[in-house]
Backbone as CSV, one residue per row, in Angstrom:
resi,resn,N_x,N_y,N_z,CA_x,CA_y,CA_z,C_x,C_y,C_z
1,SER,0.842,-1.190,0.000,0.000,0.000,0.000,0.883,1.248,0.000
2,ASN,0.287,2.371,-0.343,1.032,3.625,-0.316,1.528,3.941,1.083
3,ALA,0.726,3.664,2.102,1.115,3.973,3.478,2.355,3.179,3.891
4,ALA,2.376,1.906,3.597,3.530,1.065,3.958,4.773,1.474,3.179
5,MET,4.602,1.725,1.900,5.728,2.131,1.068,6.284,3.484,1.528
6,PHE,5.396,4.425,1.821,5.845,5.737,2.266,6.574,5.642,3.614
7,ALA,6.098,4.798,4.517,6.776,4.610,5.807,8.195,4.088,5.594
8,ASP,8.364,3.169,4.654,9.705,2.651,4.342,10.606,3.751,3.763
9,ILE,10.056,4.546,2.866,10.819,5.647,2.270,11.213,6.654,3.343
10,ALA,10.278,6.995,4.217,10.557,7.950,5.287,11.661,7.428,6.202
11,GLU,11.594,6.162,6.536,12.605,5.551,7.404,14.007,5.671,6.794
12,LEU,14.090,5.509,5.494,15.383,5.578,4.809,15.899,6.999,4.599
13,HIS,14.988,7.953,4.363,15.425,9.257,3.864,15.083,10.470,4.723
14,LEU,14.246,10.320,5.735,13.809,11.483,6.507,14.274,11.372,7.953
15,PRO,15.220,12.199,8.364,15.712,12.144,9.741,14.603,12.447,10.755
16,VAL,14.593,11.741,11.844,13.615,11.953,12.906,13.697,13.407,13.369
17,GLY,12.521,14.023,13.548,12.446,15.376,14.086,12.408,16.503,13.082
18,ILE,12.630,16.217,11.789,12.620,17.320,10.817,11.194,17.808,10.562
19,ALA,11.096,19.012,10.049,9.814,19.588,9.659,9.493,19.135,8.231
20,ILE,8.288,18.608,8.056,7.844,18.112,6.750,6.500,18.732,6.416
21,ALA,6.366,19.232,5.190,5.089,19.756,4.712,4.546,18.827,3.642
22,ASP,3.365,18.272,3.879,2.645,17.543,2.838,1.682,18.556,2.243
23,VAL,1.978,19.008,1.030,1.239,20.119,0.420,0.106,19.664,-0.494
24,THR,-0.081,18.354,-0.591,-1.227,17.770,-1.303,-1.784,16.651,-0.432
25,TYR,-2.139,16.978,0.792,-2.518,16.030,1.837,-3.682,15.119,1.453
26,GLY,-4.692,15.649,0.778,-5.851,14.831,0.409,-6.532,14.243,1.622
27,LYS,-6.506,12.913,1.740,-7.083,12.224,2.894,-6.014,11.677,3.830
28,GLY,-4.758,12.019,3.594,-3.692,11.619,4.504,-3.251,10.175,4.398
29,VAL,-3.429,9.577,3.238,-3.102,8.164,3.041,-1.645,7.861,3.376
30,PHE,-0.739,8.708,2.947,0.687,8.446,3.168,1.043,8.343,4.646
31,TRP,0.348,9.064,5.493,0.746,9.220,6.891,0.212,8.142,7.816
32,GLN,-0.572,7.225,7.303,-1.170,6.188,8.139,-0.145,5.218,8.715
33,GLY,0.999,5.067,8.090,2.026,4.158,8.586,3.176,4.852,9.302
34,ILE,3.084,6.167,9.469,4.145,6.942,10.121,3.846,7.042,11.616
35,VAL,4.830,6.767,12.425,4.681,6.839,13.877,4.395,8.290,14.287
36,ALA,3.340,8.483,15.076,2.979,9.820,15.549,4.123,10.410,16.369
37,GLY,4.400,11.687,16.166,5.437,12.386,16.908,6.837,12.260,16.331
38,ARG,6.992,11.491,15.268,8.311,11.262,14.678,8.859,12.500,13.961
39,TYR,7.944,13.296,13.377,8.328,14.480,12.612,7.469,15.665,13.038
40,LYS,7.924,16.865,12.695,7.107,18.069,12.869,6.354,18.246,11.552
41,LEU,5.056,17.974,11.568,4.277,17.889,10.336,3.429,19.122,10.087
42,HIS,3.337,19.495,8.801,2.489,20.581,8.325,1.678,20.004,7.163
43,PHE,0.366,19.972,7.318,-0.497,19.384,6.292,-1.350,20.462,5.647
44,SER,-1.416,20.434,4.303,-2.267,21.374,3.580,-2.690,20.779,2.249
45,ASP,-3.692,21.411,1.659,-4.186,21.001,0.343,-4.973,22.166,-0.230
46,ILE,-5.027,22.270,-1.525,-5.793,23.340,-2.165,-7.279,23.215,-1.812
47,ALA,-7.774,21.978,-1.683,-9.162,21.713,-1.285,-9.148,20.539,-0.309
48,ALA,-8.746,20.820,0.925,-8.610,19.758,1.928,-9.937,19.046,2.158
49,LYS,-9.864,17.748,2.354,-11.048,16.923,2.574,-11.345,16.736,4.060
50,THR,-10.487,17.271,4.911,-10.657,17.214,6.355,-9.961,18.424,6.964
51,THR,-10.230,18.699,8.214,-9.600,19.833,8.875,-8.517,19.404,9.864
52,ARG,-8.419,18.092,10.108,-7.461,17.625,11.110,-7.075,16.172,10.855
53,ASP,-5.795,15.876,11.062,-5.296,14.504,11.061,-5.230,14.086,12.529
54,GLU,-6.179,13.269,12.951,-6.278,12.884,14.358,-5.113,12.011,14.798
55,ARG,-4.627,11.142,13.932,-3.518,10.250,14.289,-2.283,11.045,14.718
56,HIS,-1.997,12.109,13.975,-0.799,12.919,14.235,-1.113,14.202,14.997
57,ARG,-2.389,14.433,15.264,-2.837,15.626,15.989,-2.332,16.906,15.323
58,VAL,-2.583,16.982,14.006,-2.115,18.112,13.197,-3.297,18.680,12.405
59,ALA,-3.445,19.991,12.402,-4.465,20.644,11.585,-4.111,20.491,10.114
60,VAL,-5.127,20.421,9.269,-4.941,20.377,7.821,-5.495,21.687,7.265
61,GLN,-4.617,22.497,6.681,-5.025,23.792,6.132,-5.592,23.612,4.729
62,SER,-6.745,24.182,4.492,-7.352,24.154,3.166,-7.082,25.481,2.467
63,GLY,-7.077,25.448,1.137,-6.880,26.658,0.354,-5.419,27.032,0.162
64,VAL,-4.508,26.137,0.515,-3.081,26.417,0.351,-2.627,25.874,-1.002
65,ASP,-2.190,26.765,-1.854,-1.700,26.401,-3.184,-0.242,25.964,-3.056
66,CYS,0.077,24.780,-3.520,1.442,24.258,-3.369,2.478,25.072,-4.152
67,ARG,2.020,25.992,-5.004,2.956,26.858,-5.732,3.295,28.118,-4.952
68,ALA,2.621,28.344,-3.827,2.865,29.535,-3.002,2.686,29.146,-1.538
69,LEU,3.648,28.437,-1.003,3.537,27.899,0.347,3.772,28.969,1.415
70,PRO,3.089,28.833,2.562,3.178,29.851,3.614,4.295,29.610,4.639
71,TYR,5.369,28.976,4.229,6.445,28.641,5.162,7.659,29.530,4.916
72,GLU,8.398,29.784,5.978,9.615,30.587,5.871,10.669,29.827,5.079
73,ASP,11.516,30.563,4.374,12.612,29.937,3.632,13.450,29.077,4.570
74,ALA,13.850,27.928,4.100,14.739,27.001,4.811,14.145,26.475,6.118
75,SER,12.804,26.532,6.276,12.191,26.053,7.515,11.762,24.586,7.441
76,LEU,11.815,23.988,6.247,11.375,22.608,6.067,12.541,21.700,5.707
77,GLY,12.489,20.484,6.205,13.484,19.489,5.831,13.056,18.678,4.630
78,ALA,11.741,18.640,4.367,11.216,17.882,3.230,9.824,18.394,2.871
79,VAL,9.487,18.237,1.603,8.149,18.550,1.103,7.622,17.313,0.397
80,VAL,6.395,16.927,0.737,5.749,15.768,0.114,4.723,16.294,-0.874
81,LEU,4.797,15.801,-2.092,3.895,16.230,-3.162,3.333,14.991,-3.848
82,ASP,2.030,14.849,-3.787,1.348,13.726,-4.426,0.103,14.261,-5.125
83,PRO,0.280,14.896,-6.277,-0.875,15.483,-6.955,-1.852,14.403,-7.415
84,PRO,-3.125,14.773,-7.533,-4.124,13.796,-7.979,-3.783,13.254,-9.365
85,TYR,-3.969,11.966,-9.542,-3.600,11.378,-10.823,-4.606,10.369,-11.351
86,MET,-5.580,9.992,-10.576,-6.524,8.986,-11.039,-7.934,9.524,-11.261
87,GLU,-8.332,10.536,-10.549,-9.731,10.945,-10.528,-9.914,12.433,-10.766
88,GLY,-11.141,12.787,-11.088,-11.567,14.155,-10.948,-11.554,15.054,-12.158
89,LEU,-10.914,14.711,-13.249,-10.857,15.645,-14.360,-11.957,15.396,-15.375
90,PHE,-12.939,16.254,-15.359,-13.983,16.279,-16.376,-14.671,14.935,-16.568
91,ARG,-15.133,14.367,-15.493,-15.892,13.116,-15.551,-17.379,13.466,-15.585
92,PRO,-18.067,13.198,-16.713,-19.453,13.643,-16.858,-20.482,12.803,-16.105
93,SER,-20.125,11.585,-15.697,-21.069,10.751,-14.957,-20.291,9.733,-14.130
94,THR,-20.977,9.128,-13.169,-20.297,8.147,-12.321,-19.826,6.944,-13.122
95,ASP,-20.457,6.659,-14.263,-20.018,5.552,-15.125,-18.637,5.803,-15.716
96,HIS,-18.236,7.079,-15.791,-16.955,7.436,-16.386,-15.829,7.633,-15.373
97,LEU,-16.147,7.523,-14.094,-15.101,7.718,-13.087,-14.040,6.644,-13.208
98,ALA,-12.805,7.037,-13.046,-11.699,6.076,-13.066,-11.699,5.291,-11.761
99,GLY,-10.823,4.339,-11.659,-10.679,3.588,-10.424,-11.672,2.465,-10.286
100,SER,-11.893,1.729,-11.339,-12.759,0.560,-11.238,-11.888,-0.688,-11.278
101,GLY,-12.478,-1.828,-11.054,-11.713,-3.078,-11.095,-10.604,-3.086,-10.067
102,SER,-9.389,-3.416,-10.510,-8.252,-3.522,-9.593,-7.809,-2.179,-9.024
103,HIS,-8.308,-1.074,-9.569,-7.916,0.257,-9.093,-9.016,0.923,-8.266
104,LYS,-9.977,0.142,-7.795,-11.101,0.692,-7.047,-10.651,1.451,-5.790
105,ALA,-9.577,0.992,-5.153,-9.085,1.664,-3.944,-8.710,3.113,-4.217
106,PHE,-8.257,3.419,-5.423,-7.905,4.798,-5.750,-9.119,5.708,-5.646
107,ARG,-10.273,5.233,-6.082,-11.475,6.063,-6.032,-11.794,6.420,-4.592
108,HIS,-11.671,5.462,-3.688,-11.980,5.722,-2.287,-10.938,6.637,-1.641
109,ARG,-9.673,6.408,-1.903,-8.602,7.137,-1.220,-8.348,8.526,-1.785
110,TYR,-8.537,8.724,-3.092,-8.093,9.974,-3.720,-9.217,10.800,-4.320
111,SER,-10.445,10.373,-4.187,-11.526,11.096,-4.843,-12.725,11.244,-3.924
112,SER,-13.501,12.276,-4.179,-14.761,12.432,-3.465,-15.820,11.506,-4.070
113,GLY,-15.539,10.943,-5.264,-16.499,10.090,-5.954,-17.571,10.866,-6.684
114,GLN,-17.446,12.185,-6.719,-18.432,13.036,-7.381,-18.002,13.350,-8.817
115,VAL,-18.976,13.508,-9.690,-18.665,13.893,-11.060,-18.325,15.373,-11.104
116,THR,-17.640,15.791,-12.157,-17.193,17.186,-12.255,-17.772,17.922,-13.443
117,ALA,-18.727,17.338,-14.101,-19.295,17.963,-15.298,-20.086,19.207,-14.976
């Protein structure tokens, strides 16, 4: 899963205690396998689907454009970017939504499931 894979990547590449900004937080899938308190986390999204990550006890800021982040220069040790890639672009009906069959989990994790027509 993305959560398990991301936890492995973090273990290899992200020193404990650094400040990390996930600027495309979505539903927080990546952070489900990360030990709470391991990093100083900043969560945001252009259209956040929640206001808080309860596992990590961190607010999720909505309306933050990843091209204009509200952080001071050199204040972050890492930035996580996972732009949407499976759902949401000009789907005229639920029959046309991506993420069916073996990719059904993507619809649940990365999409509101609503059409955009």
